[in-house]
C-alpha positions in Angstrom: -8.0 3.7 0.6 -9.3 7.0 -0.6 -6.4 8.9 1.1 -3.9 6.9 -0.9 -5.7 7.7 -4.1 -5.7 11.4 -3.2 -2.0 11.3 -2.4 -0.7 9.2 -5.2 -3.4 10.1 -7.8 -4.1 7.5 -10.5 -0.9 5.7 -9.7 -2.5 4.2 -6.7 -5.6 3.0 -8.5 -3.3 1.3 -11.0 -0.9 -0.2 -8.4 -3.4 -1.2 -5.7 -4.0 -4.7 -7.2 -0.3 -5.3 -6.3 -1.0 -5.3 -2.6 -4.6 -6.3 -2.7 -3.8 -9.8 -4.0 -1.5 -10.3 -1.0 -2.5 -12.4 2.1 -1.9 -9.3 4.3 -2.4 -6.3 2.1 -1.9 -3.7 4.8 1.4 -5.3 5.8 2.6 -5.2 2.2 1.6 -1.6 1.9 3.3 -0.7 5.1 6.5 -2.5 3.9 6.5 -0.3 0.8 6.4 2.9 2.8 8.0 2.0 6.1 11.4 3.6 5.5 12.2 7.2 4.6 12.0 6.2 0.9 9.5 4.0 -1.0 10.9 0.5 -1.1 11.2 -0.2 -4.8 13.0 -3.5 -4.2 9.9 -4.8 -2.2 7.7 -3.5 -5.0 9.7 -5.5 -7.5 9.3 -8.6 -5.3 5.6 -8.1 -5.2 5.5 -7.7 -9.0 7.0 -11.1 -9.2 3.8 -12.5 -7.8 1.6 -10.8 -10.3 0.6 -12.7 -13.5 3.1 -11.9 -16.2 0.9 -9.9 -18.6 -0.1 -7.5 -15.9 3.2 -7.0 -14.1 5.0 -4.7 -16.7 2.0 -2.4 -16.8 2.2 -1.8 -13.1 5.8 -0.7 -12.9 5.2 2.9 -14.2 2.4 3.4 -11.6 4.7 2.1 -8.9 7.5 4.5 -9.9 5.0 7.4 -9.8 3.8 6.3 -6.4 7.4 6.1 -5.2 8.2 9.6 -6.5 5.1 11.0 -4.7 5.9 9.3 -1.4 9.6 10.2 -1.5 8.7 13.9 -2.1 6.6 14.0 1.0 8.0 15.6 4.1 8.8 13.1 6.9 5.8 14.2 8.9 3.4 13.5 6.0 5.1 10.1 5.4 4.5 9.2 9.1 0.9 10.4 8.9 0.4 8.1 5.9 1.8 5.1 7.8 -0.5 5.8 10.7 -3.5 6.0 8.3 -2.6 2.6 6.9 -2.2 1.1 10.3 -5.5 2.6 11.5 -7.3 1.3 8.4 -5.9 -2.1 9.1 -7.2 -2.1 12.7 -10.7 -1.1 11.5 -10.6 -3.7 8.8 -9.5 -6.4 11.3 -12.2 -5.4 13.7 -14.9 -5.6 11.0 -13.7 -9.1 10.2 -13.9 -10.1 13.8 -16.8 -12.5 14.4 -19.1 -11.8 17.3 -17.8 -13.4 20.5 -19.8 -14.0 23.7 -17.2 -12.0 25.6 -17.7 -9.0 23.3 
């Protein structure tokens, strides 16, 4: 997710474990950036799933990522969503086991 690190800076590298621990990390990430503003309520819900000692340390990084996303023009926000969706498709395809019909 290099593009996310480039966009959000160190905030993403700190907040990434929040979605990486999820069953569907791409879906969680898209949920955070699906609307015109970063979904801080969803971020708080995700924080509730992180072990207690680590959760408070992630909140400042999430706020920084939210500010970065919210400051983007709508076209760049949409480009980021497409990037996440494309990354998800490539990730799913790489997990796909060989099939005789392939």
